[in-house]
N, CA, C and O atoms as CSV, one atom per row, in Angstrom:
chain,resi,resn,atom,element,x,y,z
A,1,ALA,N,N,-9.394,1.481,2.046
A,1,ALA,CA,C,-8.130,1.777,1.196
A,1,ALA,C,C,-7.643,3.166,1.552
A,1,ALA,O,O,-8.424,4.061,1.874
A,2,ILE,N,N,-6.353,3.317,1.486
A,2,ILE,CA,C,-5.658,4.564,1.662
A,2,ILE,C,C,-4.979,4.934,0.382
A,2,ILE,O,O,-4.218,4.127,-0.151
A,3,ARG,N,N,-5.221,6.168,-0.166
A,3,ARG,CA,C,-4.651,6.528,-1.546
A,3,ARG,C,C,-3.996,7.879,-1.342
A,3,ARG,O,O,-4.507,8.797,-0.701
A,4,PHE,N,N,-2.790,7.917,-1.959
A,4,PHE,CA,C,-1.992,9.171,-2.024
A,4,PHE,C,C,-1.841,9.624,-3.468
A,4,PHE,O,O,-1.403,8.828,-4.298
A,5,TYR,N,N,-2.158,10.781,-3.787
A,5,TYR,CA,C,-1.919,11.350,-5.201
A,5,TYR,C,C,-1.097,12.585,-5.087
A,5,TYR,O,O,-1.408,13.526,-4.357
A,6,GLY,N,N,0.039,12.542,-5.891
A,6,GLY,CA,C,0.869,13.716,-5.928
A,6,GLY,C,C,1.475,13.997,-4.610
A,6,GLY,O,O,1.688,15.171,-4.307
A,7,SER,N,N,1.780,13.027,-3.783
A,7,SER,CA,C,2.346,13.195,-2.398
A,7,SER,C,C,3.856,12.890,-2.429
A,7,SER,O,O,4.376,12.096,-3.212
A,8,HIS,N,N,4.515,13.622,-1.474
A,8,HIS,CA,C,5.913,13.433,-1.303
A,8,HIS,C,C,6.373,13.208,0.041
A,8,HIS,O,O,5.797,13.781,0.965
A,9,ASN,N,N,7.404,12.392,0.270
A,9,ASN,CA,C,8.013,12.155,1.575
A,9,ASN,C,C,6.948,11.673,2.558
A,9,ASN,O,O,6.644,12.324,3.557
A,10,ILE,N,N,6.386,10.490,2.226
A,10,ILE,CA,C,5.336,9.872,3.020
A,10,ILE,C,C,5.856,8.664,3.761
A,10,ILE,O,O,6.582,7.835,3.212
A,11,ILE,N,N,5.469,8.580,5.021
A,11,ILE,CA,C,5.747,7.345,5.810
A,11,ILE,C,C,4.399,6.765,6.202
A,11,ILE,O,O,3.545,7.447,6.768
A,12,VAL,N,N,4.229,5.455,5.875
A,12,VAL,CA,C,3.120,4.716,6.323
A,12,VAL,C,C,3.681,3.596,7.222
A,12,VAL,O,O,4.381,2.703,6.745
A,13,GLN,N,N,3.378,3.653,8.471
A,13,GLN,CA,C,4.077,2.697,9.379
A,13,GLN,C,C,3.112,2.147,10.457
A,13,GLN,O,O,2.232,2.897,10.878
A,14,ASP,N,N,3.216,0.938,10.911
A,14,ASP,CA,C,2.606,0.237,11.974
A,14,ASP,C,C,1.070,0.345,11.883
A,14,ASP,O,O,0.422,0.771,12.839
A,15,ILE,N,N,0.519,-0.024,10.783
A,15,ILE,CA,C,-0.929,-0.108,10.571
A,15,ILE,C,C,-1.372,-1.451,9.972
A,15,ILE,O,O,-0.572,-2.168,9.372
A,16,THR,N,N,-2.637,-1.772,10.144
A,16,THR,CA,C,-3.225,-2.979,9.551
A,16,THR,C,C,-4.270,-2.567,8.624
A,16,THR,O,O,-5.116,-1.760,9.011
A,17,LEU,N,N,-4.301,-3.047,7.413
A,17,LEU,CA,C,-5.427,-2.779,6.497
A,17,LEU,C,C,-5.975,-4.129,6.110
A,17,LEU,O,O,-5.228,-5.056,5.796
A,18,GLN,N,N,-7.342,-4.234,6.139
A,18,GLN,CA,C,-7.990,-5.567,5.992
A,18,GLN,C,C,-9.237,-5.464,5.113
A,18,GLN,O,O,-10.066,-4.582,5.340
A,19,ASN,N,N,-9.397,-6.356,4.097
A,19,ASN,CA,C,-10.559,-6.471,3.352
A,19,ASN,C,C,-10.981,-5.266,2.504
A,19,ASN,O,O,-12.173,-4.991,2.366
A,20,SER,N,N,-10.000,-4.546,1.935
A,20,SER,CA,C,-10.314,-3.383,1.261
A,20,SER,C,C,-10.595,-3.824,-0.271
A,20,SER,O,O,-9.874,-4.657,-0.819
A,21,PRO,N,N,-11.621,-3.251,-0.885
A,21,PRO,CA,C,-11.813,-3.571,-2.348
A,21,PRO,C,C,-10.744,-2.962,-3.146
A,21,PRO,O,O,-10.262,-1.873,-2.834
A,22,GLN,N,N,-10.335,-3.676,-4.230
A,22,GLN,CA,C,-9.327,-3.194,-5.179
A,22,GLN,C,C,-7.933,-2.994,-4.525
A,22,GLN,O,O,-7.165,-3.954,-4.463
A,23,CYS,N,N,-7.597,-1.827,-4.054
A,23,CYS,CA,C,-6.253,-1.537,-3.554
A,23,CYS,C,C,-6.393,-1.296,-2.055
A,23,CYS,O,O,-7.322,-0.626,-1.602
A,24,HIS,N,N,-5.448,-1.857,-1.293
A,24,HIS,CA,C,-5.361,-1.541,0.129
A,24,HIS,C,C,-4.613,-0.164,0.370
A,24,HIS,O,O,-5.064,0.715,1.105
A,25,LEU,N,N,-3.473,-0.077,-0.298
A,25,LEU,CA,C,-2.658,1.056,-0.240
A,25,LEU,C,C,-2.215,1.476,-1.650
A,25,LEU,O,O,-1.613,0.670,-2.360
A,26,LYS,N,N,-2.495,2.704,-2.068
A,26,LYS,CA,C,-2.153,3.163,-3.391
A,26,LYS,C,C,-1.473,4.416,-3.405
A,26,LYS,O,O,-1.862,5.355,-2.710
A,27,PHE,N,N,-0.357,4.494,-4.249
A,27,PHE,CA,C,0.446,5.681,-4.476
A,27,PHE,C,C,0.376,6.060,-5.908
A,27,PHE,O,O,0.634,5.204,-6.754
A,28,ASP,N,N,0.056,7.249,-6.252
A,28,ASP,CA,C,-0.083,7.607,-7.713
A,28,ASP,C,C,0.698,9.065,-7.810
A,28,ASP,O,O,0.406,9.993,-7.057
A,29,GLY,N,N,1.638,9.151,-8.740
A,29,GLY,CA,C,2.385,10.421,-8.929
A,29,GLY,C,C,3.000,10.864,-7.748
A,29,GLY,O,O,2.986,12.058,-7.448
A,30,SER,N,N,3.572,9.957,-7.007
A,30,SER,CA,C,4.189,10.321,-5.687
A,30,SER,C,C,5.713,9.920,-5.558
A,30,SER,O,O,6.174,9.095,-6.347
A,31,SER,N,N,6.452,10.450,-4.640
A,31,SER,CA,C,7.857,10.034,-4.486
A,31,SER,C,C,8.203,10.088,-3.036
A,31,SER,O,O,7.495,10.687,-2.227
A,32,GLY,N,N,9.327,9.441,-2.707
A,32,GLY,CA,C,9.910,9.415,-1.360
A,32,GLY,C,C,8.953,8.750,-0.399
A,32,GLY,O,O,8.507,9.362,0.572
A,33,ILE,N,N,8.620,7.426,-0.685
A,33,ILE,CA,C,7.654,6.714,0.111
A,33,ILE,C,C,8.340,5.607,0.916
A,33,ILE,O,O,9.143,4.838,0.389
A,34,LEU,N,N,8.014,5.549,2.156
A,34,LEU,CA,C,8.457,4.471,3.151
A,34,LEU,C,C,7.163,3.728,3.659
A,34,LEU,O,O,6.267,4.329,4.252
A,35,VAL,N,N,7.129,2.427,3.394
A,35,VAL,CA,C,6.000,1.626,3.902
A,35,VAL,C,C,6.709,0.606,4.903
A,35,VAL,O,O,7.492,-0.251,4.493
A,36,SER,N,N,6.393,0.757,6.185
A,36,SER,CA,C,7.167,-0.158,7.164
A,36,SER,C,C,6.193,-0.708,8.176
A,36,SER,O,O,5.296,-0.039,8.687
A,37,LYS,N,N,6.435,-1.956,8.422
A,37,LYS,CA,C,5.684,-2.762,9.414
A,37,LYS,C,C,4.158,-2.552,9.229
A,37,LYS,O,O,3.422,-2.204,10.152
A,38,VAL,N,N,3.743,-2.792,7.961
A,38,VAL,CA,C,2.307,-2.743,7.632
A,38,VAL,C,C,1.860,-4.183,7.390
A,38,VAL,O,O,2.570,-5.001,6.805
A,39,ARG,N,N,0.669,-4.443,7.861
A,39,ARG,CA,C,0.039,-5.825,7.607
A,39,ARG,C,C,-1.194,-5.615,6.795
A,39,ARG,O,O,-2.098,-4.864,7.160
A,40,ILE,N,N,-1.207,-6.295,5.691
A,40,ILE,CA,C,-2.350,-6.185,4.662
A,40,ILE,C,C,-2.875,-7.522,4.485
A,40,ILE,O,O,-2.121,-8.476,4.299
A,41,SER,N,N,-4.209,-7.642,4.537
A,41,SER,CA,C,-4.816,-8.969,4.292
A,41,SER,C,C,-6.285,-8.864,3.662
A,41,SER,O,O,-7.008,-7.898,3.906
A,42,SER,N,N,-6.649,-9.854,2.887
A,42,SER,CA,C,-7.990,-9.974,2.361
A,42,SER,C,C,-8.247,-11.472,2.201
A,42,SER,O,O,-7.345,-12.309,2.236
A,43,PRO,N,N,-9.546,-11.752,2.023
A,43,PRO,CA,C,-9.858,-13.253,1.825
A,43,PRO,C,C,-9.362,-13.804,0.594
A,43,PRO,O,O,-9.281,-13.068,-0.390
A,44,GLU,N,N,-9.011,-15.047,0.528
A,44,GLU,CA,C,-8.442,-15.777,-0.612
A,44,GLU,C,C,-9.296,-15.588,-1.911
A,44,GLU,O,O,-8.755,-15.565,-3.016
A,45,ASN,N,N,-10.613,-15.456,-1.748
A,45,ASN,CA,C,-11.472,-15.409,-2.865
A,45,ASN,C,C,-11.740,-13.993,-3.368
A,45,ASN,O,O,-12.595,-13.828,-4.239
A,46,SER,N,N,-11.085,-13.003,-2.888
A,46,SER,CA,C,-11.264,-11.624,-3.287
A,46,SER,C,C,-10.754,-11.514,-4.704
A,46,SER,O,O,-9.635,-11.933,-4.999
A,47,PRO,N,N,-11.594,-10.932,-5.614
A,47,PRO,CA,C,-11.189,-10.668,-6.995
A,47,PRO,C,C,-10.357,-9.430,-7.089
A,47,PRO,O,O,-10.673,-8.441,-6.428
A,48,ASN,N,N,-9.300,-9.427,-7.884
A,48,ASN,CA,C,-8.529,-8.256,-8.203
A,48,ASN,C,C,-8.182,-7.428,-6.961
A,48,ASN,O,O,-8.562,-6.258,-6.923
A,49,THR,N,N,-7.517,-7.927,-5.986
A,49,THR,CA,C,-7.187,-7.225,-4.793
A,49,THR,C,C,-5.748,-6.944,-4.817
A,49,THR,O,O,-4.990,-7.914,-4.806
A,50,ASP,N,N,-5.239,-5.706,-4.851
A,50,ASP,CA,C,-3.907,-5.310,-4.721
A,50,ASP,C,C,-3.594,-4.982,-3.292
A,50,ASP,O,O,-4.363,-4.299,-2.615
A,51,GLY,N,N,-2.381,-5.505,-2.797
A,51,GLY,CA,C,-1.888,-5.143,-1.464
A,51,GLY,C,C,-1.433,-3.639,-1.528
A,51,GLY,O,O,-2.031,-2.743,-0.931
A,52,ILE,N,N,-0.380,-3.456,-2.266
A,52,ILE,CA,C,0.266,-2.149,-2.516
A,52,ILE,C,C,0.210,-1.941,-3.963
A,52,ILE,O,O,0.685,-2.802,-4.704
A,53,HIS,N,N,-0.392,-0.744,-4.495
A,53,HIS,CA,C,-0.409,-0.433,-5.850
A,53,HIS,C,C,0.433,0.816,-6.080
A,53,HIS,O,O,0.189,1.840,-5.442
A,54,LEU,N,N,1.369,0.762,-6.932
A,54,LEU,CA,C,2.257,1.899,-7.322
A,54,LEU,C,C,2.041,2.264,-8.719
A,54,LEU,O,O,2.101,1.416,-9.609
A,55,GLU,N,N,1.775,3.585,-8.961
A,55,GLU,CA,C,1.519,4.059,-10.300
A,55,GLU,C,C,2.239,5.414,-10.498
A,55,GLU,O,O,1.941,6.359,-9.767
A,56,ASN,N,N,3.134,5.532,-11.417
A,56,ASN,CA,C,3.878,6.847,-11.580
A,56,ASN,C,C,4.506,7.325,-10.394
A,56,ASN,O,O,4.555,8.531,-10.150
A,57,THR,N,N,5.043,6.363,-9.556
A,57,THR,CA,C,5.686,6.658,-8.259
A,57,THR,C,C,7.147,6.214,-8.286
A,57,THR,O,O,7.514,5.242,-8.945
A,58,LYS,N,N,8.014,7.005,-7.501
A,58,LYS,CA,C,9.437,6.662,-7.563
A,58,LYS,C,C,9.955,6.794,-6.109
A,58,LYS,O,O,9.310,7.380,-5.240
A,59,ASP,N,N,11.146,6.221,-5.902
A,59,ASP,CA,C,11.798,6.303,-4.586
A,59,ASP,C,C,10.895,5.674,-3.497
A,59,ASP,O,O,10.457,6.343,-2.561
A,60,VAL,N,N,10.642,4.379,-3.659
A,60,VAL,CA,C,9.762,3.710,-2.732
A,60,VAL,C,C,10.540,2.573,-1.960
A,60,VAL,O,O,11.262,1.782,-2.567
A,61,GLU,N,N,10.377,2.534,-0.739
A,61,GLU,CA,C,10.982,1.495,0.092
A,61,GLU,C,C,9.837,0.795,0.895
A,61,GLU,O,O,9.039,1.432,1.582
A,62,ILE,N,N,9.817,-0.557,0.756
A,62,ILE,CA,C,8.818,-1.423,1.478
A,62,ILE,C,C,9.645,-2.381,2.423
A,62,ILE,O,O,10.436,-3.199,1.952
A,63,GLU,N,N,9.432,-2.246,3.735
A,63,GLU,CA,C,10.181,-3.130,4.587
A,63,GLU,C,C,9.332,-3.719,5.731
A,63,GLU,O,O,8.403,-3.081,6.226
A,64,ASP,N,N,9.680,-4.956,6.136
A,64,ASP,CA,C,9.048,-5.545,7.266
A,64,ASP,C,C,7.521,-5.624,7.216
A,64,ASP,O,O,6.854,-5.418,8.230
A,65,CYS,N,N,6.988,-5.913,6.080
A,65,CYS,CA,C,5.456,-5.900,5.844
A,65,CYS,C,C,5.028,-7.357,5.589
A,65,CYS,O,O,5.760,-8.207,5.082
A,66,ILE,N,N,3.792,-7.545,5.988
A,66,ILE,CA,C,3.105,-8.840,5.779
A,66,ILE,C,C,1.960,-8.527,4.788
A,66,ILE,O,O,1.052,-7.768,5.127
A,67,ILE,N,N,1.995,-9.094,3.590
A,67,ILE,CA,C,1.042,-8.859,2.559
A,67,ILE,C,C,0.320,-10.195,2.214
A,67,ILE,O,O,0.984,-11.127,1.762
A,68,ALA,N,N,-0.938,-10.308,2.401
A,68,ALA,CA,C,-1.642,-11.546,2.154
A,68,ALA,C,C,-2.892,-11.223,1.408
A,68,ALA,O,O,-3.952,-11.118,2.027
A,69,CYS,N,N,-2.833,-11.056,0.092
A,69,CYS,CA,C,-3.974,-10.661,-0.758
A,69,CYS,C,C,-4.120,-11.712,-1.876
A,69,CYS,O,O,-5.011,-11.598,-2.718
């Protein structure tokens, strides 16, 4: 998992995240986020798996992503 806390003007691009417990990508208390061309996957039987989790975060753009959680 990759987690950002209190971060601003973040670009996450061209990565693959696979089989992370709970959240694959999490933003908390952040702003100015771009998530682009990201592939996220986990097994079908994974309990409580979030692809992208946003909490207290604003100005988020998610584009050209494949999320299978």
